[in-house]
C-alpha atoms as a printed R data frame, in Angstrom:
    type eleno elety resid chain resno      x       y       z
1   ATOM     1    CA   MET     A     1 36.261   8.757  16.830
2   ATOM     2    CA   LYS     A     2 34.204   6.158  14.918
3   ATOM     3    CA   PHE     A     3 30.935   4.793  16.363
4   ATOM     4    CA   ALA     A     4 32.539   1.336  16.822
5   ATOM     5    CA   GLU     A     5 35.132   2.911  19.145
6   ATOM     6    CA   LEU     A     6 32.644   4.710  21.439
7   ATOM     7    CA   LYS     A     7 32.001   1.933  23.936
8   ATOM     8    CA   SER     A     8 35.690   1.218  24.487
9   ATOM     9    CA   SER     A     9 36.464   4.899  24.862
10  ATOM    10    CA   LEU     A    10 34.067   5.121  27.788
11  ATOM    11    CA   VAL     A    11 36.284   2.820  29.832
12  ATOM    12    CA   ASN     A    12 38.498   5.813  30.398
13  ATOM    13    CA   GLY     A    13 35.622   8.027  31.429
14  ATOM    14    CA   ILE     A    14 33.002  10.174  29.739
15  ATOM    15    CA   LYS     A    15 33.738  13.518  28.051
16  ATOM    16    CA   ASN     A    16 31.749  16.687  28.793
17  ATOM    17    CA   VAL     A    17 30.716  17.590  25.204
18  ATOM    18    CA   TYR     A    18 29.846  15.213  22.381
19  ATOM    19    CA   ILE     A    19 28.751  15.616  18.797
20  ATOM    20    CA   LEU     A    20 26.922  12.626  17.260
21  ATOM    21    CA   SER     A    21 27.117  13.186  13.521
22  ATOM    22    CA   GLY     A    22 27.042  11.081  10.355
23  ATOM    23    CA   ASN     A    23 24.924   9.756   7.483
24  ATOM    24    CA   ASP     A    24 23.331   6.875   9.477
25  ATOM    25    CA   ARG     A    25 20.673   8.324  11.872
26  ATOM    26    CA   PHE     A    26 20.204   4.855  13.422
27  ATOM    27    CA   LEU     A    27 23.829   4.870  14.578
28  ATOM    28    CA   CYS     A    28 23.498   8.377  15.941
29  ATOM    29    CA   GLY     A    29 20.532   7.157  17.947
30  ATOM    30    CA   ASN     A    30 22.500   4.117  19.134
31  ATOM    31    CA   ALA     A    31 25.439   6.314  20.165
32  ATOM    32    CA   LEU     A    32 23.068   8.543  22.185
33  ATOM    33    CA   GLU     A    33 21.708   5.489  23.998
34  ATOM    34    CA   ILE     A    34 25.207   4.252  24.777
35  ATOM    35    CA   LEU     A    35 26.075   7.546  26.331
36  ATOM    36    CA   LYS     A    36 22.834   7.772  28.253
37  ATOM    37    CA   LYS     A    37 23.445   4.260  29.596
38  ATOM    38    CA   LYS     A    38 26.944   5.240  30.691
39  ATOM    39    CA   ILE     A    39 25.620   8.339  32.471
40  ATOM    40    CA   ASN     A    40 22.943   6.187  34.065
41  ATOM    41    CA   LEU     A    41 20.655   8.841  35.485
42  ATOM    42    CA   GLN     A    42 18.544   7.654  38.384
43  ATOM    43    CA   PHE     A    43 16.417  10.843  38.273
44  ATOM    44    CA   PRO     A    44 16.251  11.860  34.580
45  ATOM    45    CA   ASP     A    45 13.319  14.210  35.111
46  ATOM    46    CA   LEU     A    46 15.418  16.313  37.526
47  ATOM    47    CA   ASN     A    47 18.800  15.957  35.793
48  ATOM    48    CA   SER     A    48 18.236  16.084  32.080
49  ATOM    49    CA   MET     A    49 17.029  18.584  29.496
50  ATOM    50    CA   VAL     A    50 16.353  18.274  25.768
51  ATOM    51    CA   PHE     A    51 16.503  21.177  23.328
52  ATOM    52    CA   THR     A    52 15.061  20.888  19.805
53  ATOM    53    CA   GLU     A    53 14.708  23.255  16.855
54  ATOM    54    CA   GLU     A    54 11.490  24.603  18.411
55  ATOM    55    CA   ASN     A    55 13.019  25.576  21.827
56  ATOM    56    CA   PHE     A    56 16.645  26.115  20.798
57  ATOM    57    CA   ASP     A    57 18.125  28.911  22.849
58  ATOM    58    CA   GLU     A    58 21.827  29.097  23.580
59  ATOM    59    CA   ASP     A    59 21.466  31.158  26.738
60  ATOM    60    CA   LYS     A    60 19.051  28.557  28.121
61  ATOM    61    CA   ILE     A    61 21.329  25.656  27.034
62  ATOM    62    CA   ILE     A    62 24.255  27.149  28.853
63  ATOM    63    CA   GLU     A    63 21.981  27.921  31.851
64  ATOM    64    CA   SER     A    64 20.850  24.315  31.898
65  ATOM    65    CA   CYS     A    65 24.436  23.048  31.714
66  ATOM    66    CA   MET     A    66 25.389  25.139  34.713
67  ATOM    67    CA   VAL     A    67 22.775  23.596  36.973
68  ATOM    68    CA   LEU     A    68 24.252  21.088  39.505
69  ATOM    69    CA   PRO     A    69 22.915  17.541  39.304
70  ATOM    70    CA   PHE     A    70 20.541  16.509  42.149
71  ATOM    71    CA   MET     A    71 20.997  12.936  43.610
72  ATOM    72    CA   ASP     A    72 22.917  11.958  40.473
73  ATOM    73    CA   ASN     A    73 26.606  12.243  39.645
74  ATOM    74    CA   LEU     A    74 25.982  13.953  36.278
75  ATOM    75    CA   ARG     A    75 23.573  16.121  34.437
76  ATOM    76    CA   LEU     A    76 22.614  15.460  30.788
77  ATOM    77    CA   VAL     A    77 21.712  18.181  28.279
78  ATOM    78    CA   ILE     A    78 20.850  17.089  24.755
79  ATOM    79    CA   VAL     A    79 20.611  19.483  21.826
80  ATOM    80    CA   LYS     A    80 18.806  17.946  18.755
81  ATOM    81    CA   GLU     A    81 19.001  19.102  15.164
82  ATOM    82    CA   VAL     A    82 20.488  22.639  15.038
83  ATOM    83    CA   LYS     A    83 19.023  24.496  12.117
84  ATOM    84    CA   ASN     A    84 21.093  25.687   9.164
85  ATOM    85    CA   GLY     A    85 21.954  29.345   9.187
86  ATOM    86    CA   ILE     A    86 22.638  29.511  12.932
87  ATOM    87    CA   MET     A    87 26.213  30.152  14.221
88  ATOM    88    CA   PRO     A    88 27.440  29.575  17.819
89  ATOM    89    CA   SER     A    89 27.673  32.638  20.000
90  ATOM    90    CA   GLN     A    90 30.878  33.501  21.722
91  ATOM    91    CA   ALA     A    91 29.231  32.598  25.047
92  ATOM    92    CA   MET     A    92 28.511  29.036  23.730
93  ATOM    93    CA   LEU     A    93 32.068  28.714  22.337
94  ATOM    94    CA   ASP     A    94 33.467  29.822  25.724
95  ATOM    95    CA   TYR     A    95 31.317  27.272  27.537
96  ATOM    96    CA   ILE     A    96 32.252  24.433  25.244
97  ATOM    97    CA   LYS     A    97 35.991  25.213  25.639
98  ATOM    98    CA   LYS     A    98 35.547  25.037  29.383
99  ATOM    99    CA   PRO     A    99 32.477  23.018  30.236
100 ATOM   100    CA   VAL     A   100 31.075  22.196  33.639
101 ATOM   101    CA   GLU     A   101 32.612  18.953  34.935
102 ATOM   102    CA   ASN     A   102 29.255  17.598  36.217
103 ATOM   103    CA   THR     A   103 27.437  18.061  32.927
104 ATOM   104    CA   VAL     A   104 27.433  16.047  29.707
105 ATOM   105    CA   LEU     A   105 26.236  18.151  26.727
106 ATOM   106    CA   ILE     A   106 25.367  16.093  23.649
107 ATOM   107    CA   TYR     A   107 24.642  17.460  20.195
108 ATOM   108    CA   PHE     A   108 22.557  14.983  18.221
109 ATOM   109    CA   ALA     A   109 23.445  16.191  14.781
110 ATOM   110    CA   PRO     A   110 23.294  13.704  11.889
111 ATOM   111    CA   ASP     A   111 23.360  16.615   9.428
112 ATOM   112    CA   ALA     A   112 26.592  18.539  10.100
113 ATOM   113    CA   THR     A   113 25.487  22.131   9.801
114 ATOM   114    CA   GLU     A   114 27.878  25.047   9.847
115 ATOM   115    CA   TYR     A   115 27.122  25.485  13.577
116 ATOM   116    CA   ILE     A   116 28.213  21.924  14.281
117 ATOM   117    CA   LYS     A   117 31.294  22.261  12.147
118 ATOM   118    CA   LYS     A   118 32.299  25.443  14.036
119 ATOM   119    CA   ILE     A   119 32.093  23.808  17.500
120 ATOM   120    CA   SER     A   120 33.461  20.342  16.454
121 ATOM   121    CA   LYS     A   121 37.080  21.265  17.094
122 ATOM   122    CA   PHE     A   122 36.304  21.678  20.773
123 ATOM   123    CA   CYS     A   123 34.106  18.553  21.212
124 ATOM   124    CA   GLU     A   124 34.414  14.806  21.123
125 ATOM   125    CA   VAL     A   125 32.973  13.924  17.695
126 ATOM   126    CA   VAL     A   126 31.440  10.419  17.238
127 ATOM   127    CA   ASN     A   127 31.486   9.596  13.514
128 ATOM   128    CA   CYS     A   128 28.177   7.832  12.811
129 ATOM   129    CA   ASP     A   129 28.653   7.161   9.080
130 ATOM   130    CA   VAL     A   130 27.477   3.905   7.594
131 ATOM   131    CA   LEU     A   131 29.443   0.974   9.131
132 ATOM   132    CA   GLU     A   132 31.991  -1.015   7.229
133 ATOM   133    CA   ASP     A   133 30.680  -4.244   5.749
134 ATOM   134    CA   LYS     A   134 32.424  -6.450   8.305
135 ATOM   135    CA   LEU     A   135 30.718  -4.638  11.121
136 ATOM   136    CA   LEU     A   136 27.325  -4.519   9.389
137 ATOM   137    CA   LYS     A   137 27.449  -8.282   8.770
138 ATOM   138    CA   SER     A   138 28.288  -8.884  12.424
139 ATOM   139    CA   TRP     A   139 25.409  -6.622  13.561
140 ATOM   140    CA   ILE     A   140 22.926  -8.309  11.244
141 ATOM   141    CA   THR     A   141 23.935 -11.840  12.370
142 ATOM   142    CA   LYS     A   142 23.558 -10.832  16.019
143 ATOM   143    CA   PHE     A   143 20.241  -9.104  15.343
144 ATOM   144    CA   VAL     A   144 18.524 -12.115  13.855
145 ATOM   145    CA   GLY     A   145 20.337 -14.499  16.208
146 ATOM   146    CA   LYS     A   146 18.589 -12.838  19.194
147 ATOM   147    CA   ARG     A   147 15.342 -13.599  17.489
148 ATOM   148    CA   ASN     A   148 16.163 -17.287  16.931
149 ATOM   149    CA   VAL     A   149 16.568 -16.757  13.173
150 ATOM   150    CA   SER     A   150 19.644 -17.225  10.916
151 ATOM   151    CA   ILE     A   151 20.609 -15.571   7.617
152 ATOM   152    CA   GLY     A   152 22.857 -16.652   4.809
153 ATOM   153    CA   GLU     A   153 26.033 -14.782   3.732
154 ATOM   154    CA   ASP     A   154 24.570 -13.986   0.246
155 ATOM   155    CA   ALA     A   155 21.311 -12.808   1.835
156 ATOM   156    CA   ILE     A   156 23.284 -10.491   4.096
157 ATOM   157    CA   ASN     A   157 25.257  -8.978   1.072
158 ATOM   158    CA   THR     A   158 22.016  -8.503  -0.835
159 ATOM   159    CA   LEU     A   159 20.295  -6.735   2.172
160 ATOM   160    CA   ILE     A   160 23.271  -4.370   2.556
161 ATOM   161    CA   GLU     A   161 23.254  -3.564  -1.159
162 ATOM   162    CA   TYR     A   162 19.462  -2.918  -1.242
163 ATOM   163    CA   THR     A   163 19.620  -0.669   1.842
164 ATOM   164    CA   THR     A   164 22.947   0.941   0.909
165 ATOM   165    CA   GLY     A   165 24.163  -0.052   4.375
166 ATOM   166    CA   GLN     A   166 21.786   2.191   6.371
167 ATOM   167    CA   LEU     A   167 21.119   0.586   9.743
168 ATOM   168    CA   THR     A   168 17.750   2.384  10.009
169 ATOM   169    CA   ARG     A   169 16.526   0.531   6.892
170 ATOM   170    CA   ILE     A   170 18.346  -2.706   7.753
171 ATOM   171    CA   SER     A   171 16.773  -2.987  11.204
172 ATOM   172    CA   SER     A   172 13.343  -2.225   9.816
173 ATOM   173    CA   GLU     A   173 13.702  -4.732   6.897
174 ATOM   174    CA   LEU     A   174 15.040  -7.407   9.206
175 ATOM   175    CA   GLU     A   175 12.062  -7.213  11.495
176 ATOM   176    CA   LYS     A   176  9.893  -7.850   8.437
177 ATOM   177    CA   LEU     A   177 12.078 -10.754   7.281
178 ATOM   178    CA   VAL     A   178 12.222 -12.343  10.762
179 ATOM   179    CA   GLY     A   179  8.425 -12.188  10.942
180 ATOM   180    CA   PHE     A   180  8.185 -13.751   7.505
181 ATOM   181    CA   VAL     A   181 10.449 -16.805   8.101
182 ATOM   182    CA   GLY     A   182  9.240 -17.319  11.660
183 ATOM   183    CA   ASP     A   183 10.934 -18.735  14.758
184 ATOM   184    CA   GLY     A   184 13.897 -20.950  13.887
185 ATOM   185    CA   GLY     A   185 13.690 -19.935  10.239
186 ATOM   186    CA   VAL     A   186 16.481 -19.040   7.770
187 ATOM   187    CA   ILE     A   187 16.465 -15.793   5.753
188 ATOM   188    CA   GLY     A   188 17.610 -16.516   2.216
189 ATOM   189    CA   THR     A   189 18.539 -14.360  -0.710
190 ATOM   190    CA   LYS     A   190 15.187 -14.929  -2.359
191 ATOM   191    CA   ASP     A   191 13.428 -13.696   0.725
192 ATOM   192    CA   VAL     A   192 15.461 -10.431   0.649
193 ATOM   193    CA   GLN     A   193 14.838 -10.016  -3.077
194 ATOM   194    CA   ALA     A   194 11.082 -10.517  -2.575
195 ATOM   195    CA   LEU     A   195 10.497  -8.462   0.501
196 ATOM   196    CA   VAL     A   196 13.120  -5.711   0.722
197 ATOM   197    CA   VAL     A   197 12.480  -2.461  -1.303
198 ATOM   198    CA   LYS     A   198 15.651  -1.177  -2.956
199 ATOM   199    CA   ASP     A   199 16.778   2.316  -1.902
200 ATOM   200    CA   LYS     A   200 16.693   4.877  -4.647
201 ATOM   201    CA   GLU     A   201 20.463   5.301  -4.305
202 ATOM   202    CA   TYR     A   202 20.907   1.592  -4.978
203 ATOM   203    CA   GLN     A   203 18.406   1.638  -7.867
204 ATOM   204    CA   LEU     A   204 20.404   4.430  -9.471
205 ATOM   205    CA   TYR     A   205 23.704   2.562  -8.921
206 ATOM   206    CA   GLU     A   206 22.111  -0.569 -10.450
207 ATOM   207    CA   LEU     A   207 20.943   1.491 -13.468
208 ATOM   208    CA   ASN     A   208 24.417   2.811 -14.121
209 ATOM   209    CA   GLU     A   209 25.952  -0.640 -13.611
210 ATOM   210    CA   SER     A   210 23.561  -1.996 -16.191
211 ATOM   211    CA   ILE     A   211 24.315   0.840 -18.679
212 ATOM   212    CA   ALA     A   212 28.095   0.305 -18.199
213 ATOM   213    CA   ALA     A   213 27.553  -3.444 -18.799
214 ATOM   214    CA   GLY     A   214 25.838  -2.719 -22.143
215 ATOM   215    CA   LYS     A   215 22.496  -4.183 -21.093
216 ATOM   216    CA   LEU     A   216 20.149  -2.032 -23.149
217 ATOM   217    CA   ASP     A   217 16.760  -3.628 -22.389
218 ATOM   218    CA   ALA     A   218 17.467  -3.939 -18.638
219 ATOM   219    CA   SER     A   219 18.732  -0.364 -18.507
220 ATOM   220    CA   LEU     A   220 15.640   1.032 -20.185
221 ATOM   221    CA   ASP     A   221 13.349  -1.005 -17.929
222 ATOM   222    CA   MET     A   222 15.113   0.397 -14.866
223 ATOM   223    CA   LEU     A   223 15.015   3.935 -16.334
224 ATOM   224    CA   TYR     A   224 11.222   3.790 -16.958
225 ATOM   225    CA   THR     A   225 10.622   2.509 -13.431
226 ATOM   226    CA   LEU     A   226 12.682   5.365 -11.924
227 ATOM   227    CA   GLN     A   227 11.119   7.987 -14.214
228 ATOM   228    CA   ALA     A   228  7.600   6.836 -13.226
229 ATOM   229    CA   ASN     A   229  8.226   7.828  -9.595
230 ATOM   230    CA   GLN     A   230 10.080  11.117 -10.135
231 ATOM   231    CA   LYS     A   231  9.100  14.550 -11.293
232 ATOM   232    CA   ASN     A   232 12.243  15.168 -13.313
233 ATOM   233    CA   GLU     A   233 15.280  13.545 -14.701
234 ATOM   234    CA   PHE     A   234 17.925  15.492 -12.794
235 ATOM   235    CA   PHE     A   235 18.045  12.928  -9.975
236 ATOM   236    CA   ILE     A   236 19.216  10.434 -12.633
237 ATOM   237    CA   ILE     A   237 21.754  12.682 -14.462
238 ATOM   238    CA   THR     A   238 23.866  13.621 -11.496
239 ATOM   239    CA   PRO     A   239 24.574  10.022 -10.280
240 ATOM   240    CA   MET     A   240 25.168   9.054 -13.949
241 ATOM   241    CA   TYR     A   241 27.712  11.791 -14.351
242 ATOM   242    CA   ASN     A   242 29.472  10.896 -11.110
243 ATOM   243    CA   TYR     A   243 29.472   7.178 -11.992
244 ATOM   244    CA   PHE     A   244 31.145   7.521 -15.352
245 ATOM   245    CA   ARG     A   245 33.479  10.247 -14.131
246 ATOM   246    CA   ARG     A   246 34.655   7.679 -11.556
247 ATOM   247    CA   LEU     A   247 35.054   5.068 -14.317
248 ATOM   248    CA   LEU     A   248 37.274   7.528 -16.193
249 ATOM   249    CA   LEU     A   249 39.373   8.202 -13.034
250 ATOM   250    CA   ILE     A   250 39.706   4.506 -12.391
251 ATOM   251    CA   LYS     A   251 40.730   3.914 -15.954
252 ATOM   252    CA   THR     A   252 43.409   6.643 -15.980
253 ATOM   253    CA   SER     A   253 44.591   6.627 -12.396
254 ATOM   254    CA   LYS     A   254 47.671   4.764 -11.074
255 ATOM   255    CA   ASP     A   255 46.264   4.765  -7.508
256 ATOM   256    CA   SER     A   256 45.330   1.489  -5.800
257 ATOM   257    CA   ASP     A   257 41.710   0.467  -5.427
258 ATOM   258    CA   ALA     A   258 41.967   1.158  -1.710
259 ATOM   259    CA   ASN     A   259 43.132   4.782  -2.276
260 ATOM   260    CA   LEU     A   260 40.477   5.383  -4.916
261 ATOM   261    CA   ALA     A   261 37.767   3.983  -2.680
262 ATOM   262    CA   ASN     A   262 38.883   6.313   0.099
263 ATOM   263    CA   SER     A   263 38.742   9.347  -2.198
264 ATOM   264    CA   PHE     A   264 35.395   8.387  -3.626
265 ATOM   265    CA   GLY     A   265 33.966   7.595  -0.126
266 ATOM   266    CA   VAL     A   266 32.880   4.080  -1.155
267 ATOM   267    CA   LYS     A   267 33.834   0.505  -0.344
268 ATOM   268    CA   GLU     A   268 36.933  -0.969  -2.031
269 ATOM   269    CA   TYR     A   269 34.685  -3.734  -3.387
270 ATOM   270    CA   ALA     A   270 32.696  -1.121  -5.328
271 ATOM   271    CA   VAL     A   271 35.848   0.149  -7.011
272 ATOM   272    CA   LYS     A   272 36.854  -3.403  -8.047
273 ATOM   273    CA   LYS     A   273 33.441  -3.892  -9.571
274 ATOM   274    CA   MET     A   274 33.722  -0.577 -11.434
275 ATOM   275    CA   ARG     A   275 37.212  -1.504 -12.611
276 ATOM   276    CA   GLU     A   276 35.730  -4.545 -14.345
277 ATOM   277    CA   LYS     A   277 33.444  -2.260 -16.316
278 ATOM   278    CA   THR     A   278 36.361  -0.051 -17.468
279 ATOM   279    CA   GLN     A   279 37.725  -3.048 -19.477
280 ATOM   280    CA   HIS     A   280 35.064  -2.474 -22.064
281 ATOM   281    CA   TYR     A   281 35.911   1.128 -22.633
282 ATOM   282    CA   THR     A   282 38.878   3.115 -23.857
283 ATOM   283    CA   ALA     A   283 39.840   6.134 -21.824
284 ATOM   284    CA   LYS     A   284 38.907   8.243 -24.797
285 ATOM   285    CA   ASN     A   285 35.429   6.804 -24.919
286 ATOM   286    CA   LEU     A   286 34.922   7.274 -21.200
287 ATOM   287    CA   LYS     A   287 35.795  10.990 -21.614
288 ATOM   288    CA   LYS     A   288 33.211  11.167 -24.455
289 ATOM   289    CA   ILE     A   289 30.654   9.624 -22.148
290 ATOM   290    CA   VAL     A   290 31.290  12.070 -19.312
291 ATOM   291    CA   ASP     A   291 30.899  14.896 -21.878
292 ATOM   292    CA   LEU     A   292 27.644  13.286 -23.206
293 ATOM   293    CA   VAL     A   293 26.093  13.175 -19.785
294 ATOM   294    CA   ALA     A   294 27.114  16.815 -19.134
295 ATOM   295    CA   LYS     A   295 25.573  17.765 -22.476
296 ATOM   296    CA   CYS     A   296 22.407  15.862 -21.538
297 ATOM   297    CA   ASP     A   297 22.118  17.883 -18.346
298 ATOM   298    CA   LEU     A   298 22.577  21.155 -20.290
299 ATOM   299    CA   ASN     A   299 20.010  20.155 -22.942
300 ATOM   300    CA   ILE     A   300 17.356  19.493 -20.259
301 ATOM   301    CA   LYS     A   301 18.074  22.664 -18.379
302 ATOM   302    CA   SER     A   302 18.093  24.840 -21.442
303 ATOM   303    CA   GLY     A   303 14.888  23.234 -22.746
304 ATOM   304    CA   LYS     A   304 16.490  21.934 -25.947
305 ATOM   305    CA   MET     A   305 15.279  18.400 -25.184
306 ATOM   306    CA   ALA     A   306 12.612  16.856 -23.062
307 ATOM   307    CA   GLY     A   307 14.073  15.197 -19.958
308 ATOM   308    CA   ASP     A   308 12.896  11.585 -20.725
309 ATOM   309    CA   THR     A   309 14.089  11.846 -24.353
310 ATOM   310    CA   ALA     A   310 17.468  13.302 -23.433
311 ATOM   311    CA   VAL     A   311 18.245  10.617 -20.828
312 ATOM   312    CA   LYS     A   312 17.160   7.750 -23.119
313 ATOM   313    CA   THR     A   313 19.188   9.138 -25.969
314 ATOM   314    CA   THR     A   314 22.241   9.439 -23.755
315 ATOM   315    CA   ILE     A   315 21.890   5.810 -22.584
316 ATOM   316    CA   LEU     A   316 21.788   4.612 -26.158
317 ATOM   317    CA   GLN     A   317 24.892   6.654 -27.061
318 ATOM   318    CA   ILE     A   318 26.802   5.315 -24.017
319 ATOM   319    CA   ILE     A   319 26.050   1.695 -24.904
320 ATOM   320    CA   LYS     A   320 27.038   2.323 -28.515
321 ATOM   321    CA   LEU     A   321 30.388   3.681 -27.311
322 ATOM   322    CA   ARG     A   322 30.902   0.595 -25.108
323 ATOM   323    CA   ASN     A   323 30.598  -1.630 -28.128
324 ATOM   324    CA   GLU     A   324 33.024   0.312 -30.312
């Protein structure tokens, strides 16, 4: 089930085993708070237990789950961040398949390790991936509204882009913006542009958008800024390869933007923007670009070219192909 469906699902009662997993840790935390509120322990010191990487022990987890609640209807056991390389024991699998009715076991697991994947088929999984834009916009509007501040539509869109939709970042940046405009103020696009730091992921996307648009000077400026803060160029090459490979797929595929967005794991709006870029390339040239980026990666790894030189040369070649 998606995070947005969690509250309504609790109307029908709470399950005994949950996994809170997804790429937005803020949502995972919110999901945990929603479940804790539903359980509503009056004596949490007596009826709850938290296991972390440091004290993770399946026998003790099961033992804790088997303890009857005292002066509360339910007992809560939380397991946070299961390490990679660990697999569930048969005893744990047996417990999850037939949990104690008076205990709610919650795995707080933003990173879906093999352990979590193994047990997920027997649990209620709450998908805490980044929210859809519609829900994000509603959340942002309510967040600032509670603080007697308003925010413009374009400012919301810019904030979502700069933070790549991560609520952890959004909430932190909004606190800063609310403090800046003050009680009764209005957060505008210029405020977001001036105060919000762009995520690396968005900076890389912006770089590739600029390259695809044929903006040489802007592309090189972005490249130099990114290179100044990184030890090597591989963090640039992989997103660049994926970006132009997607352009090639968009150019040659007969699938709808919605289907392509679903397969890429991005918003449909992003596919529409990328489709606009494909108008300036032939399919043949896009294939050449994908091969150029792959060759750039190989040249750096093999030591044939220095990383900064290889990436800059590849950008120049891509923009040249765009203009052919």
